[in-house]
N, C-alpha and C positions, 0 to 999 in steps of 0.2 A: 672626863666623865660626860656621858651623854646627858643633855638637857631634855628631859622627857616632857611632852605636852600633857595637859590634863587628861585627855582621852587615851593617852598611851600608858596610864598607870598600871593596868594589868600586865602589860609587857615589862614594865620597869620592875614589878614585883618578882616576876620569873627570872629576869636577868640578874637581879641582886641576889636571889637564892642560889643561882648557879655560881656567881662569883664567890659568895660566902663559902659554899661547899668546896670550891676549888682551892680557895685560900687556906681552908682548914685541912687540907690534904685528904678530902673525901674522895669517894670513888669517881673516876673520870667519866665512866659511862653514865652516872647519874646526872653530873653537871652537864654533859653533852646532851642528855635527853631534855633537861630543862632549857637549854639554849635552843634546841630544835622546837620545843613548844612555844618559846617566845617568839621565834621567827615565824611560825605558822600563824600565831595570834596577830602578830604585826601585819602580816599580809592580809589577814581577814579584816582587820580594823581599816586598813587603807583602801580596801576594796569597797568600803561602805562609808567613806567620809562624807559629811555634810558640807555644803558650801562654807559655813562658818569655820569648821575644822580645816578646810583647805586654805582658808585665809590665814589661820594661825600657822600652818605649815609654811605658806608663802613668806611669812614674816619671821620664821625661825632664825634665831641668831647665828646658827652654825651653817645655814644655807650658803652655797657658793656665792661669792660676791664678785664684783668686776675684776679685782685683782687675780682671783683664782681663774677666771675664764681667760684673761689675757695670758697668764702663765701657761695654761693648759691647752689653749687653742692656737695661739699665734707665736711666731718667731720675730725677733728683731723689733719689738715694739718700741717706737719712738714717740713719747708723749709731747704734745704741743700745747702750750698754755696761753690763756688770755684771749679776750675778745678784740684787742686793739682799740678799745674804746674806754673801758672803765677798770676792769681788773680780771683776775683769774679765778673764776668760781670753781671750787673744789668738789661740788656735787656732781658735776659732769666732767669726765675725764675723756680724752681722746687723742688719737695720733695715727701715724703710719704704722703698719705692721705687715707681715707676710702670713698668709693662710694657704697651706699647701703649696708653698713656693710662689704664690701670686701676691702682688702688692695690693693691699686693701687699706681702707681707712676704718678705724674701730672707734666708736663713740659709745659711752655708756654712763649710767648713773652709779656713783660710788656711795654706798651707805656707811662704810667703815665696819670695823670688826670688834672694837672695844670702845670704852667711853671716850677716850682721847681722840681716836680716829673718827668716831661718829660725830663728835662735835666739829672736827675739822671739815668733814664732808657734809655737815648740816643734815645728816640722816638721809642723804640722797635727794633733798629738796632744793632744787636749783633756783637761783635768782636769774634776772634777765641776762646778765653777763655769761651765765652758763649756756643758755640757748643761743646767744650771739656767738659764743665759741663754737658751738656745734655747727652753726651756719657757716662760719669761716672754714671749718674743716671739710664740710660738704662742698663748699666752693672749690677747695683744693682737689677734692676727689673728682669733681666734674671736669676740672681743667686737665688733670693728668689721666683721666680714664680709669680711675680705680674704683671698684666696688665698695659700697659702704655697708658695714655690719654694725647695728646698734644693739646694745644690751640694756633693756629697760627694767629698772627696779627702783620705783619711787612711789611714796604715798601720794605725791602730787607736787606741784611747783610750790616754792616757799611763798606763803601768803602774807609776809611782814610788810610793814609800812614802807621800809626802804626799797623792797622789791617793787612794790606798786608805784612808788615815786620815780623809779628808773624804767618804768614801762613794761611791767611783767606781761600783761595781756598781749601787747604788741609783739614782744619778743617771741612768745609761744606761737603766735599766729604767723610770724615770719619764718620760724623754724618749720612749722607744718607746711607752709608754702614752699620752702626750699626742698623739703623731702619730696613733694609732689612734682617739682619741676626738674629734678635731677635726670640727666641723661645717662646715668650709669646704674647698674643693679643696686637695689637697696633691700636688705634683709633686716627685719627687726625681730628680736627675740625677747618675749616677756619672761624674764628669768625669776622674778619674785612678785612684787606688786607692780601693777601697771595702773597708776592712779591718775585719772582726770586728764586735762590738757597737758600736764607735765609729762605724761607718758605719750600721748598722741604726737607731740612735738618731735619725738624721735621715732615714732612707729607708723608714720604714714608711708608705708613701704610696699614694694612689689610683692614681698612675701612676709607675712606676719606669722611667726611661730610662737608657741607657748610651751613652756615646761608644764608637765602634767598637773602639778599641784600649785601652779602660779594662779593669780587672779588678775582680772583686767576689767575696769569699770570707770564710770564717770565720776564716782565719788566713793569714799570708804564706807563700809556698812555702818559704822558708828555715826558718820555724818548724815547718811541717809536716814537712819533711825531717829537722829535728833531733829531732823526736819519734819518727818512724817508722823512721829509718835512722841516728839518732845522729850526724848530720852535715849541715851546710847545703850540702855540695858536691852533693847530689842534688836541689837546688831545682827543676831543670828536670823531673825525673821527677815530683816533687810537683805542679808546675803543670799538667802533663799529666793527672794523676789527678784533680785537684781540680775540673775543669770550671768554671774561673773566668773564661772569656772571654765576651764579649757574645753570640756565636753560640751557645755551649753553654747559657748561662743563658736565652736567649730560647726555645730548644728545650725546656728543662726547665720553662718557665713561671715562672721566678723574676723576670723583668723583662717589661715590656710592649712596649718599643720600642728599637731600635738607631738611634742618630744616626750616620750614616756620616761619616767623616772625609775630608778632602782627601788627595790622593795623598802618601804619605810621613808621614802623621800629623798631628795637630792642631798640633804644635809648628812645622810648616813653614808654616802658614797660619792664623794666629789669626782673621783677619777672616772667612774663609769658614766656619770651624768655628763661630763664634759666630752667623753668619747662618743656618746649617743648624739650630743648636739653637734659635734664635728661631722658626723656622718650626714646629718640632716642639712647642714650648711653646704657641704660638698655637693649634695644632690640638688639643692635649690640653685646654687650657682651654675651648676652644669646645665640645668633646664633653661636658664636665661642667657646662656653663652652666645646664642645666635641672634638675640634680639638687638636691634639698633636703638639708638637714643629715643627716636620718636615712638617706636613700638613700646619701649619701657615706660614712657610717660603716659601713653594711651592706656596701657594695661593697668598702671597704678591708678589713674584717674577713674577709669571705668569701675575698678573694684570698690573704691570708696564712694562713688556716686550711687552705687546700687544699694548700699547699706540702708536698711530700714524699709526697703520696697517689699510689699506683699505679694 
């Protein structure tokens, strides 16, 4: 059963009427007409989404997660665990794989798909050992000349006392530094939430892509509203002000490309979403094929240094 968001209730009503009519043996043409009306209404709603509604879509439980992208985009994925210092953080997963026959390193946030797996992956909120694992994998990519593809989907790095005690800020900074210093192509894709330094630590890339209904910001709308207005109930106002949608960020020059999602969002059609992302990744890797290590570093550095310039 599809989990409808609050603003999708008109579509849900039409879909349920069509399903009820079909189950009762009613006329197929009538149920098909209702399905068509629901599809048109869905397209219309998604053409006018507010930033807060896009945030809800980005967080949808049925949205493709890291495991879906690995299965649909890559062959021969070989996960590598541990930071060789403390432990193996499950919020960040990575390893070797093949994309279009080419060896790559894949790193991404894993949120989990049910209660058990979400707890195991800590809802995609990494601790320091997760970012140190990412650094280790990027070191391997650099050594063997393998492009790096990161899949970002996190509300932010884990803010717990244990994470702070083990050097959370330093680990995030080191991971960001490693991204910027790589001599191989680095493509980051914001596939859901891109929250704060926890996202930037894997997204300081040559090419930053965003799925259409993803969000990318320094803080969550709820967190921003709590600071500015002393209450999370104004999260929608914060989302509007923060310019956190893919269209806003492309216009501001914070990202390079939007990967458009199927009608009604990526959660309604995983296969088509992954197909569109694969095409975008092939294009971006092709565009960087002739750049040497120094050119890749310079391009990456220049892009991030110009952010915020008027």
